[in-house]
C-alpha positions as CSV (number, residue, x, y, z in Angstrom):
1,X,0.0,0.0,0.0
2,X,1.4,3.5,-0.9
3,X,2.3,5.9,1.9
4,X,-0.5,8.2,3.0
5,X,-0.5,11.5,1.1
6,X,0.7,14.6,3.0
7,X,0.5,18.3,2.1
8,X,3.0,19.1,-0.6
9,X,2.8,15.7,-2.3
10,X,1.8,15.6,-6.0
11,X,-1.8,14.3,-6.1
12,X,-1.9,11.1,-8.2
13,X,-3.6,11.7,-11.5
14,X,-6.6,9.7,-12.5
15,X,-9.2,9.2,-15.2
16,X,-12.4,7.5,-14.2
17,X,-15.9,7.1,-15.5
18,X,-18.6,9.2,-13.9
19,X,-22.2,8.2,-13.2
20,X,-23.2,9.3,-16.7
21,X,-20.5,7.3,-18.4
22,X,-18.2,10.3,-19.1
23,X,-14.5,10.2,-18.4
24,X,-13.4,12.6,-15.7
25,X,-9.7,13.3,-14.9
26,X,-8.1,15.1,-12.0
27,X,-6.5,17.2,-14.7
28,X,-10.0,18.6,-15.5
29,X,-9.9,20.4,-12.2
30,X,-6.4,22.0,-12.6
31,X,-6.5,25.6,-11.6
32,X,-9.2,25.0,-8.9
33,X,-9.2,23.5,-5.4
34,X,-10.7,20.0,-5.5
35,X,-12.0,17.9,-2.7
36,X,-11.5,14.3,-3.6
37,X,-13.4,12.0,-1.2
38,X,-13.4,8.3,-1.1
39,X,-16.4,6.4,0.3
40,X,-17.0,2.6,0.5
41,X,-20.5,2.1,-1.1
42,X,-23.2,4.3,-2.7
43,X,-26.7,4.2,-1.1
44,X,-25.5,2.9,2.3
45,X,-26.5,4.9,5.4
46,X,-23.0,6.4,6.2
47,X,-22.1,7.1,2.6
48,X,-25.5,8.7,1.9
49,X,-25.2,10.9,5.0
50,X,-21.7,12.0,3.9
51,X,-22.8,12.6,0.2
52,X,-25.8,14.6,1.3
53,X,-23.6,16.7,3.6
54,X,-21.3,17.5,0.6
55,X,-24.5,18.3,-1.5
56,X,-25.8,20.6,1.2
57,X,-22.4,22.4,1.5
58,X,-21.6,22.4,-2.2
59,X,-22.7,26.1,-2.8
60,X,-20.4,27.3,0.1
61,X,-17.5,25.2,-1.1
62,X,-17.9,26.3,-4.7
63,X,-18.2,30.0,-3.6
64,X,-14.8,29.5,-1.9
65,X,-13.4,28.0,-5.1
66,X,-13.6,24.3,-4.3
67,X,-15.0,21.5,-6.4
68,X,-16.1,18.2,-5.0
69,X,-15.5,14.7,-6.5
70,X,-16.7,11.5,-4.8
71,X,-15.0,8.1,-5.7
72,X,-16.1,4.6,-4.8
73,X,-15.7,1.1,-6.2
74,X,-19.3,1.1,-7.3
75,X,-20.3,0.7,-11.0
76,X,-21.4,3.8,-12.9
77,X,-25.0,2.6,-13.0
78,X,-25.2,2.3,-9.2
79,X,-23.6,5.8,-8.9
80,X,-26.2,7.2,-11.3
81,X,-29.1,5.8,-9.2
82,X,-27.5,7.1,-6.0
83,X,-27.0,10.6,-7.5
84,X,-30.6,10.7,-8.8
85,X,-32.1,9.4,-5.5
86,X,-30.2,12.0,-3.4
87,X,-30.0,14.9,-5.8
88,X,-26.2,14.9,-6.0
89,X,-24.9,17.4,-8.5
90,X,-21.1,16.8,-8.1
91,X,-19.3,14.1,-10.0
92,X,-19.4,10.5,-8.6
93,X,-16.6,8.4,-10.1
94,X,-16.4,4.6,-10.5
95,X,-13.1,3.0,-9.4
96,X,-14.1,-0.7,-9.7
97,X,-10.5,-2.1,-9.4
98,X,-9.8,0.5,-6.6
99,X,-6.5,1.5,-8.4
100,X,-7.2,5.2,-7.7
101,X,-8.1,4.5,-4.1
102,X,-4.8,2.6,-3.8
103,X,-2.8,5.4,-5.3
104,X,-4.3,7.8,-2.7
105,X,-3.7,5.3,0.1
106,X,-7.5,5.0,0.6
107,X,-7.5,1.2,0.2
108,X,-6.1,-1.1,2.8
109,X,-6.6,-3.2,5.8
110,X,-9.8,-2.5,7.8
111,X,-11.2,-4.1,11.0
112,X,-14.8,-4.5,11.6
113,X,-16.5,-6.5,14.4
114,X,-13.2,-8.4,15.0
115,X,-12.8,-9.3,11.3
116,X,-9.8,-8.0,9.3
117,X,-10.2,-7.4,5.5
118,X,-9.1,-5.2,2.6
119,X,-11.4,-2.4,1.8
120,X,-11.9,1.3,1.1
121,X,-10.8,3.6,3.9
122,X,-13.1,6.6,4.1
123,X,-10.7,9.4,3.2
124,X,-10.6,13.0,1.9
125,X,-7.8,14.6,0.0
126,X,-7.9,18.3,-1.0
127,X,-5.9,19.1,-4.1
128,X,-4.7,22.6,-4.8
129,X,-4.9,24.4,-8.1
130,X,-1.3,23.3,-8.8
131,X,-2.1,19.6,-8.4
132,X,-0.5,19.3,-5.0
133,X,-2.1,17.9,-1.9
134,X,-3.1,20.7,0.6
135,X,-4.9,18.4,3.1
136,X,-5.2,14.7,3.5
137,X,-7.5,13.0,6.1
138,X,-7.9,9.3,6.5
139,X,-10.3,7.1,8.5
140,X,-12.8,10.0,8.6
141,X,-16.3,9.5,10.1
142,X,-19.2,9.8,7.7
143,X,-21.3,11.9,10.1
144,X,-19.9,15.4,10.8
145,X,-16.9,15.0,8.4
146,X,-18.0,17.8,6.0
147,X,-18.6,20.2,8.8
148,X,-15.1,19.4,10.2
149,X,-13.6,19.8,6.7
150,X,-15.2,23.2,6.3
151,X,-13.7,24.2,9.6
152,X,-10.3,22.8,8.6
153,X,-10.4,24.7,5.3
154,X,-11.4,27.8,7.3
155,X,-14.7,28.1,5.4
156,X,-16.9,27.8,8.5
157,X,-16.7,28.9,12.2
């Protein structure tokens, strides 16, 4: 597993399919701040809460010059249904082989109810306009994460 990203690292580039079947690349966001968040599975309670918090904070983030991109191992069709059901207007990208999650150190060993397995680690990486990491948070909680992120980015009190 790659080392966790830290501020100043070059953000790994990616090109993934979005919920509409279009290819989206990190390069598409060059020149803007981009919040890249990794979540385990669309339409599950925690992931829905987190996505809806991003949806509800999107205007404030965009007003401050930030874009939001969500990445999960889900197929594009599941992401499309999730986006439609929850009114999500930011890109949701499909990373079925978890190669991008691995590049961002958001895939690795997890423990749940005494069981150890490989899976997606809920993580958020903020990429600056120059393509460098400005903030990297791993093992974040679904509930309250967006509010904390807004505080960490000094966009909320």
